[in-house]
TORMIPA-803574 format. One line per 10 residues: their letters; for each residue x, y, z of C-alpha. Coordinates in steps of 0.25 Angstrom, whole numbers. Layout:
a) X,Y,Z; ... .
This chain:
mpkllhlscs) 361,407,288; 374,398,294; 382,405,304; 397,406,306; 397,412,323; 410,420,325; 414,421,341; 421,430,338; 432,431,354; 442,441,351 .
prpdsessag) 441,454,357; 449,460,349; 445,461,333; 456,463,325; 461,450,334; 468,436,328; 456,427,329; 447,439,326; 455,442,313; 457,424,310 .
arifidgfrq) 440,426,310; 440,438,300; 446,427,290; 440,415,294; 425,424,292; 429,430,279; 434,416,273; 421,410,280; 412,422,274; 416,418,260 .
vhpdwdidim) 412,403,260; 399,407,268; 395,419,264; 380,416,269; 384,413,282; 381,421,295; 392,427,304; 389,427,319; 400,437,324; 400,434,340 .
dlwrermpef) 412,443,345; 412,439,361; 420,451,364; 404,460,360; 395,448,362; 387,448,375; 389,437,382; 383,437,394; 394,435,409; 394,418,413 .
agpileakya) 384,422,425; 373,424,432; 359,419,421; 367,413,412; 376,406,423; 364,400,431; 357,398,420; 367,386,415; 367,380,430; 353,379,429 .
rmngqgfddq) 352,372,415; 365,363,421; 356,360,432; 343,357,424; 335,369,431; 328,381,424; 335,395,422; 323,404,417; 330,414,426; 343,413,420 .
ragfaeaesm) 337,413,407; 337,426,402; 353,425,404; 354,411,396; 349,416,385; 363,423,381; 370,409,382; 360,405,374; 361,414,364; 375,414,362 .
alrlsladrv) 376,399,361; 365,399,350; 372,408,343; 383,398,343; 373,385,340; 368,392,327; 382,395,320; 386,386,310; 400,390,311; 407,394,324 .
listpmwnfg) 422,404,321; 427,410,335; 440,417,336; 449,419,347; 461,423,353; 465,413,363; 468,422,378; 476,416,388; 477,403,380; 460,401,381 .
ipyklkqfvd) 447,408,374; 445,424,378; 436,425,387; 423,430,381; 425,416,372; 424,409,385; 412,416,390; 405,414,377; 408,397,380; 404,398,395 .
iivqpgltfr) 391,404,390; 386,395,379; 393,384,386; 382,380,394; 370,364,396; 360,366,389; 365,377,376; 378,370,370; 378,358,379; 371,349,388 .
fnpsqgyipl) 376,337,398; 370,324,398; 375,314,411; 375,300,402; 382,311,390; 390,323,396; 390,335,390; 384,336,375; 385,348,365; 371,357,362 .
lkdrptlvii) 380,361,350; 381,357,335; 394,357,329; 399,365,318; 411,371,314; 419,381,322; 432,389,320; 440,394,332; 451,405,330; 459,406,340 .
asgsdfstgm) 469,418,339; 482,418,350; 494,425,352; 504,410,352; 502,403,342; 494,391,348; 493,380,334; 497,368,340; 489,371,352; 499,375,362 .
nrgridmatp) 512,386,362; 525,386,370; 517,379,380; 504,387,379; 491,379,379; 482,383,370; 468,383,377; 457,391,369; 458,379,356; 454,368,366 .
ylreilrfig) 444,375,374; 438,379,363; 438,364,355; 430,358,369; 421,370,371; 415,369,358; 416,354,356; 410,354,372; 396,362,366; 395,353,353 .
indvrfvaig) 405,362,341; 417,351,338; 418,358,324; 430,366,330; 444,373,321; 453,381,328; 463,392,323; 475,395,330; 480,411,326; 493,414,332 .
pttgprqpie) 502,419,336; 495,432,336; 505,437,343; 521,439,343; 532,441,329; 521,447,316; 529,432,310; 521,423,314; 509,431,317; 506,433,303 .
aargrtskrl) 511,418,299; 500,412,309; 489,424,304; 490,419,291; 492,404,294; 478,406,302; 470,415,290; 473,405,278; 468,394,290; 455,402,292 .
vamaasf) 454,407,278; 452,391,275; 445,388,284; 434,398,282; 432,390,269; 428,378,275; 422,380,287 .
């Protein structure tokens, strides 16, 4: 059964990014009723701290050493990376925090971006991604309007970071949908919400 993996990165179930994800998934289900929707809520999912066995295993792998003593701990990272690699489509819904991504999403990235797991290094070729490309949609909600990449001199650092880290592990077919503003006067918020909803419905039909 084909699978859509949804990385849900907001701690608030009623957040704008979560609402956008629901709109997209509802539309996606109508077109793909036979698909499995695997929801990974990063605020409820067990994610190991990037320390101890996982960190030791990473450096052991980087140095070409065995890591039997750290195998059990590293298995958690392997399981999370496998869950991503088995997905035919990926949806990431996240708020923008302090111009970047929430620390839970960064923790997920740090756990799965491992040598020999999602990338490898060859002295003559450099870094080589290990995941196959797949259509990926990233919904980013922010208090301000970052649809042009900048707002009053402030830079959206979440979008370029996610684009680059996904490319690093092999995922290049990535589309971004910005939701904003989500704070301030009601009229701009509702207008942005309406525009985004229409766009997500249209994207769900062909994703």
